[in-house]
C-alpha positions in Angstrom: 0.0 0.0 0.0 1.5 3.4 -0.9 2.3 5.7 1.9 0.8 9.1 1.6 3.3 11.8 2.1 2.5 14.7 4.4 3.5 18.3 3.8 6.4 19.4 6.0 5.7 21.2 9.2 6.6 24.9 9.2 8.6 25.5 12.3 12.0 26.8 13.3 13.7 29.3 10.9 11.0 28.8 8.2 8.3 29.8 10.6 10.3 32.7 11.8 10.7 33.9 8.2 7.0 33.6 7.8 6.4 35.7 10.9 8.8 38.4 9.8 7.4 38.5 6.2 3.7 38.7 7.3 3.2 42.4 8.0 -0.4 43.6 7.6 0.9 46.8 5.9 3.5 47.1 3.2 6.9 48.4 4.1 6.3 51.7 2.3 3.4 52.3 4.6 5.3 51.6 7.8 6.3 55.3 8.2 2.6 56.2 7.9 1.9 54.0 10.9 4.6 55.7 12.9 3.4 59.1 11.8 -0.2 58.3 12.6 0.8 57.2 16.1 3.0 60.3 16.6 0.0 62.5 15.7 -2.3 60.5 18.0 0.2 61.0 20.8 0.5 64.7 20.2 -3.3 65.0 20.3 -3.5 63.0 23.5 -0.8 65.2 25.1 -2.6 68.4 24.1 -5.9 67.0 25.4 -4.1 66.0 28.7 -2.8 69.6 29.1 -6.1 71.2 28.3 -8.7 69.0 30.1 -9.0 68.2 33.8 -10.7 69.4 36.9 -9.6 72.9 35.7 -10.1 73.5 32.0 -7.2 75.4 30.4 -8.0 77.2 27.1 -5.9 75.9 24.2 -4.5 79.4 23.7 -3.2 79.3 27.3 -1.6 75.9 26.7 0.2 77.1 23.5 1.3 80.3 25.3 2.7 78.3 28.3 4.5 75.9 26.0 6.0 78.6 23.8 6.9 80.9 26.7 4.7 83.7 25.5 2.1 83.5 28.3 2.3 85.8 31.2 2.8 84.2 34.7 -0.5 83.0 35.9 -2.1 80.1 37.9 -3.1 78.4 34.6 0.5 78.6 33.3 1.7 77.0 36.5 -0.9 74.2 36.1 0.2 73.5 32.6 4.0 73.6 33.1 4.4 72.3 36.6 1.5 69.9 37.1 0.1 68.6 33.9 3.1 68.5 31.5 5.3 66.3 33.8 2.3 64.0 34.4 1.5 63.7 30.7 5.1 63.1 29.7 5.6 60.5 32.5 2.4 58.7 31.3 3.9 58.6 27.8 7.2 57.2 29.1 5.7 54.6 31.4 3.1 53.5 28.8 5.9 53.1 26.2 8.1 51.2 28.6 5.4 48.7 29.7 4.4 48.1 26.1 8.0 47.4 25.0 8.5 45.0 27.9 5.3 43.2 27.2 6.3 42.8 23.6 9.6 41.3 24.6 8.2 39.0 27.3 5.7 37.5 24.8 8.6 36.6 22.6 10.8 35.2 25.4 8.2 32.9 26.8 6.3 32.3 23.5 3.0 33.1 25.0 0.7 35.9 24.0 -0.8 36.1 27.5 2.5 37.3 29.0 3.0 40.8 30.3 4.8 42.4 33.3 1.6 42.4 35.4 0.5 38.8 34.8 4.0 37.4 35.2 4.3 39.0 38.7 7.2 41.3 37.7 5.1 44.5 38.4 4.0 43.1 41.8 7.7 42.3 42.7 8.7 45.8 41.7 5.8 47.3 43.8 6.9 45.2 46.8 10.4 46.5 46.6 9.4 50.1 46.1 6.8 50.0 48.9 9.4 48.6 51.3 11.7 51.6 50.7 8.7 53.9 50.9 7.7 52.5 54.3 11.2 52.5 55.9 11.8 56.0 54.5 15.2 56.5 53.0 15.1 60.2 52.8 13.4 62.6 50.3 15.4 63.1 47.0 17.4 59.9 47.4 14.3 57.8 47.8 12.8 59.3 44.6 15.9 59.1 42.3 17.9 56.1 43.5 16.5 53.9 46.3 12.9 53.3 45.0 14.0 52.4 41.4 16.8 50.2 42.8 14.5 48.4 45.2 11.8 48.0 42.5 14.4 46.5 40.1 15.5 44.0 42.8 11.9 43.1 43.6 11.1 42.5 40.0 14.2 40.2 39.6 13.2 38.2 42.7 9.6 37.8 41.4 10.8 36.8 38.0 13.2 34.2 39.5 10.3 32.8 41.6 7.9 32.6 38.6 10.5 31.0 36.4 11.5 28.5 39.0 8.0 27.5 39.9 7.0 27.1 36.2 10.0 24.8 35.5 9.5 22.5 38.4 8.4 19.0 37.5 8.6 19.3 33.7 9.3 21.5 30.8 8.5 25.2 30.7 5.1 26.0 29.1 3.3 29.2 28.6 0.3 28.0 30.7 2.5 27.1 33.7 4.3 30.4 33.4 1.2 32.4 33.5 -0.3 30.4 36.4 3.0 30.8 38.4 3.0 34.5 37.6 -0.5 35.0 38.8 0.3 33.0 42.0 3.4 35.0 42.8 1.6 38.2 42.0 -1.1 37.5 44.5 1.4 36.5 47.2 3.6 39.6 46.7 0.5 41.9 46.7 -0.6 40.4 50.0 2.8 40.8 51.5 2.9 44.4 50.3 -0.4 45.2 51.9 0.7 43.4 55.1 3.8 45.6 55.3 1.7 48.7 54.8 -0.8 47.8 57.5 1.8 46.8 60.0 4.5 49.4 59.4 3.0 52.5 57.9 1.4 55.5 59.6 -2.3 56.0 58.6 -1.6 58.9 56.2 1.4 57.0 54.8 -0.7 53.9 54.3 -3.3 55.8 52.3 -0.7 57.4 50.1 1.2 54.1 49.5 -2.0 52.1 48.8 -3.1 54.7 46.3 0.3 54.5 44.6 0.2 50.6 44.4 -3.0 51.0 42.4 -1.1 52.8 39.7 -1.2 56.6 39.2 0.7 59.5 37.8 -0.3 62.2 40.3 3.1 62.4 41.9 4.9 63.2 38.6 7.4 66.0 38.8 10.2 67.1 36.5 12.7 65.5 38.8 11.0 62.1 38.5 10.9 62.1 34.7 14.6 61.9 33.9 15.4 58.4 35.0 12.5 56.6 33.4 13.0 58.5 30.2 16.7 57.6 30.1 15.9 53.9 30.9 13.2 53.8 28.2 15.5 55.2 25.5 18.5 53.0 26.4 16.4 49.8 27.0 14.4 50.1 23.8 17.6 50.8 21.8 19.2 47.7 23.2 16.1 45.5 22.6 15.8 46.8 19.0 19.5 45.8 18.4 18.5 42.3 19.7 15.5 42.2 17.3 16.8 39.3 15.1 17.5 36.9 18.1 14.0 37.8 19.5 12.5 36.9 16.1 14.4 33.6 16.1 13.3 32.8 19.7 9.7 33.6 18.8 9.8 31.2 15.8 11.1 28.3 17.9 13.8 27.4 20.3 15.1 24.5 18.3 15.6 26.6 15.2 17.2 29.4 17.2 19.7 26.9 18.7 20.5 25.5 15.3 21.3 29.0 14.0 23.8 29.5 16.9 21.7 31.4 19.5 22.4 30.4 23.1 18.8 30.6 24.2 19.4 30.2 27.9 21.9 32.9 28.2 20.0 35.2 25.8 16.8 34.7 27.8 18.6 35.5 31.1 20.1 38.8 29.7 16.8 40.0 28.2 14.9 39.0 31.4 17.2 41.2 33.5 16.8 44.1 31.1 13.0 43.7 31.1 13.1 43.6 34.9 15.2 46.8 35.0 12.8 48.7 32.7 9.7 47.4 34.6 11.2 48.2 38.0 12.0 51.8 37.0 8.5 52.3 35.4 6.7 50.9 38.5 8.8 53.0 40.8 7.6 56.1 38.9 3.9 55.3 38.5 3.0 52.3 40.6 1.7 49.0 39.2 -0.2 49.8 36.0 -1.5 46.5 34.5 -2.5 45.2 31.1 -0.8 48.0 29.0 1.9 45.4 28.2 -0.7 42.9 27.2 -3.1 45.0 25.1 -0.7 47.1 23.0 1.7 44.4 21.7 -1.3 42.5 20.2 -2.6 45.6 18.5 0.8 46.5 17.2 1.6 43.0 16.0 -1.7 43.0 14.0 -0.7 46.1 12.2 3.0 45.7 11.4 3.7 42.0 11.9 6.1 40.2 14.3 9.5 41.5 13.3 10.7 43.2 16.5 12.8 45.9 14.8 9.5 47.2 13.3 7.3 46.1 16.2 9.0 47.7 19.1 8.8 51.4 18.0 5.1 50.9 17.1 4.5 49.3 20.5 6.3 52.1 22.3 4.2 54.8 20.6 1.0 52.8 21.1 1.7 52.3 24.8 2.4 56.0 25.2 -0.9 56.9 23.5 -2.9 54.4 25.6 -1.6 55.4 29.0 -1.8 59.2 28.3 -5.4 58.7 27.2 -6.2 56.4 30.2 -4.7 59.0 32.6 -6.8 61.7 31.0 -9.9 59.6 31.5 -8.9 58.9 35.1 -8.6 62.7 35.8 -11.9 63.6 34.1 -14.4 60.8 34.6 -15.0 61.6 38.2 -13.5 65.1 38.4 -12.3 66.6 40.7 -11.7 63.0 42.1 -8.6 61.5 40.6 -9.1 57.8 39.9 -6.0 55.6 39.9 -5.1 54.9 36.3 -4.3 51.3 37.1 -8.0 50.8 37.9 -9.1 51.9 34.5 -6.5 49.8 32.6 -7.6 46.8 34.7 -11.3 47.4 33.8 -10.3 47.5 30.1 -7.6 44.8 30.2 -9.4 42.2 32.2 -12.2 41.5 29.7 -9.6 41.6 26.9 -7.5 39.0 28.8 -10.6 36.7 29.1 -11.3 37.1 25.4 -7.7 36.3 24.5 -7.9 33.2 26.6 -11.0 32.0 24.8 -9.3 32.5 21.4 -6.0 30.9 22.5 -5.7 27.4 21.0 -5.1 24.5 23.4 -1.3 24.2 23.9 -0.7 27.2 21.6 2.5 29.1 22.3 1.9 32.6 21.0 
């Protein structure tokens, strides 16, 4: 009896080439995507400077930005209150989206993001510990909190990775389950530390911060996250080809000479650094790193050198717009922006789980 031949499976480098060559838009239209996102970000920034509990006329905003407006309370609101907050929202949103994009490639699971893998919770635990013990004003803001958040994110990532690998091979489902478990544990420990150690007024401030918010943004708190975003994104873009190979399949990446274990360790540390600095600046803002990479990948494909700039701009637009909604929905009450992103991201996560094929990687 003749044996029917089956078509070869597409995996490894071949699948990687298919991913890289599958952009939804042609290459000539890629600049239009970046330009459109830049325009959307500019509109979101202007809206963030204009709208709020106090409405500032657009002419006053333009005058404040160009230096032609006379000193006034509205000028102070624009330059010293809203502009640092809007810019920090853009930086944090871009950073979280970039990290989410990279994590989904590293673990080959489209449900991965800093929040679901417990990295944000670890960063929050480290930052809250420093906040509670009080390491002195400016040092706490510029050095101690980001350092503690970075250490906490590394510890959380090590726990998640260790739990997911115990008793078998590393799978996306085990990684997400371990991440959710570690996230709950660290969140409970953070709350316990606040209840036991903090003064009542400090507890309220810290608890509000752990929900995610940009209300504490000042010009001095903007420099470090902006620098980390630029450097981190630049390094990750330079690593775009190895990320493409890893996304396509570990076997194929190994055949082509990539030390996947070492590469994963290096990129995990870099992702933890970026996440820790962002969380130290804004608190734990969830689901930005889950939502934006999917939308960006659907527009420009899976090649990381093209994907990361689009994800960064998309994340900036999303978080600036979400923070604007948080400031205006219940004005003059300021809703934590992490609450709004969770309300939007939670249903999206459930929808994504329903669409995810059994045993699918990405």
